[in-house]
LUMGU-988093 format. One record per residue (C-alpha): residue in one letter; z, x, y. Coordinates in pm, whole numbers, plus 50000, padded with zeros to 5 digits. Example, Ala and Ser with C-alpha at 12.3 -4.5 7.8 and 13.67 -1.06 7.14 Angstrom:
A507805123049550/S507145136749894/
//
This chain:
M500024999849998/Q499225012050351/I502385002750543/N500835001650887/Q497914980350774/A500284956150589/F502284952350911/L499184946151120/D498074920450861/G501164899650940/K503784911150693/G507324920050803/S509394950750715/V511484932150458/Q508484919350269/I506754953150283/A509864970350141/E510144945049859/E506494948649766/L506824986949763/K509764983749525/E507904959349303/E504924983049283/G507245011649196/I505945034049481/P508335063549528/G509745072749868/W510705106150008/N513505109349749/R511105101449462/E512835068249405/S511305034149465/K514265021649669/W512875008449994/R514794991950276/A513514972650578/S515174997850810/T513195025750646/I509965007350709/E510915001351072/R511585038251127/M508285047450966/L506325022651184/E507925037151498/N507705074351406/E505235091351636/K504915120751397/Y502535100251181/K499965100351461/G500285138051515/D502745138551806/V506405148951828/L508985135752070/M511535162952150/Q515235157052212/K515575122852048/T519205133051982/Y521475157952150/T524695176152062/V527825162752226/D530285186352060/F529185221251965/L532345227551762/T531895196951537/R528155196351574/K528335159651646/R524995145751763/M524185113251945/K521035093351994/N519445100852330/E519355067352512/G518395081752851/E521235106352899/L518725135552875/P514935138052930/M512675136652630/Y509365155252589/L506305142352407/I504015168952262/E500685153252168/D498485166051882/N501295188451767/H500195186651400/P497555169551187/A497935131551198/I498495110050889/I497215077951050/E494795072051333/R496285071351682/D494765036951750/T496425022951439/W499795035951545/E499345021751894/A498264988151745/V501474986751542/Q503624992351855/L501714964652036/E502174941751743/K505934948651738/E506084940052109/R504014908452054/R506394896451779/I509484903051990/A508044884252285/F506934855452065/V510384851551907/E512144853452245/G509754828052400/T510034801852125/G513664805852018/S512674814851661/K514984836651456/K511984856651348/M508304851351281/T507804869450951/F509294854650636/N509004866550280/G506734847750036/D503594827150063/D505654795150093/Y506954805750436/V503864817950623/F504074789250874/F507754795250954/G508244806051313/K504654797251406/V504874759251449/I505704752551813/C506544720852006/G503944713052267/H506514695552490/C509504718952510/G508064751252369/S510694754652096/A509904764351738/F509784737551472/G511954738851161/R511214724850817/R513464697350691/T513604675650381/W513404638350434/H515324622150152/A514704588449992/N516264568549715/D513224576749504/P513184614549441/N509394613249424/A509284599549778/R511084629549929/R508994652250147/H509174682150375/V508424676450741/W508354699151050/L510534688651339/C511264703351681/K514554722451660/N515544709552003/R515224673651885/Y518784674551759/V520314696652028/K522744679052261/G522464681852641/E519684690652881/K517794712852633/R517284683752398/C513594675352330/R513154638852416/V509874633052236/K510224607951944/N508174605251628/H507184641851683/H506904655351333/V504264669851099/N504014665650722/D504364699550555/L501464691850322/D499154687550626/L499504722750766/A497594742750508/P494454720150492/A494424716150872/F494644753850912/M491704759650673/Q489644733650854/A490384750251188/L489534784951059/K486254771750911/E485324756451242/L486054788751425/L483894808751186/N481064783151209/Q480754788951584/N478924822051529/N481324842351747/I480364876651610/K478514886351922/K481384874852144/W483924893551935/T481794924951932/E481484924752313/A485164917852353/K485974949752158/E484704970552449/Q487654960352671/A490204953852397/D493474972352341/P494074987951995/L495794957051862/L493164932151970/N490434956351853/Y491994956751508/K492104918851497/L488624914051626/D487324937051350/Q489054914351098/F487484883051245/I484024899651243/E484484911550884/L485514877050768/A482584860750945/K480094885650808/S481444883250452/H480474846350431/Q483674841950228/E483954807650072/L487024792150226/S487374764149982/D490964772449873/Y493994777750091/Q494904814450121/P498324823150278/E497164858050377/L494634842350612/V497494826350804/R499194860250838/R496074877950955/F494504853351191/L496974826651311/E499104832351620/R500724797551645/I500304760151590/V501174738751890/V502134703351793/E501294678052068/D502054647851846/K501874640351476/Q498144635751496/T497184665051718/L497594701451628/R496244730451832/F495654762151630/H495904793551844/F494174822851667/L494794859751734/D491334864351902/G492444840452177/S490524810152048/V492074775452023/V490924749151776/E492254714051814/M492644692251507/K492784654751526/A493894632451239/N492184599051188/R495374585851039/Y498564604050948/A498294625350630/E494584617850596/G491394636650692/W491244660050993/K488564661451264/N488324693251465/R487284703751812/I487074739551939/K488044749852292/
//
């Protein structure tokens, strides 16, 4: 597994660590014991792109040799191209931009995080209320008949007391609707023949957007049959789903496109419209 690529493809450090352990890939100590904190340090380490940052730590007591992390107490010095790089500089820069994007997204929506382990959780943290901007949570609606129970997505602020409470009623989405609606939206986006637009956008794109645009172009050129739902497509291409009401979903993709999905009737077929 290429750790940086897995991160840019939407996986989190916990999931990457677990997959490395499952694959039996050894670490620096020749053991396949990976932790999320190890992955985080590797993603941030500038040495992988060939640079070295001097004076990350400093000695506070020369007798005990106690060292502390430098958090601005002393200047740090970056030496570029100090040694052969392991990964491309643009890839490393894209990872840092993706980390910043995820932090800003979580802070802006009130999500606990936006990467969850397992294919059953790819929409967690990405379903957003179109009225108050809060993240949706998945709940189970119970019924006397166990077969009638279902998972629905609701605004987390719907049940918050006080001024922050979201006042919109009947504002929920059936969990079973998300995957087919996403696939329909992605198909519509690919059918718009955006390859030329994406290629031209790469000229002014930062490393992260450049990486994502390459993925959109590759998917469009591959003519991949998108008949079945694929969770990895959510990780790679979807930025968020904005829920305006239970019949209107706006899919925001990582190239900046927005595809609006309209339901004829709840839990039935979807019609789409691209913006």
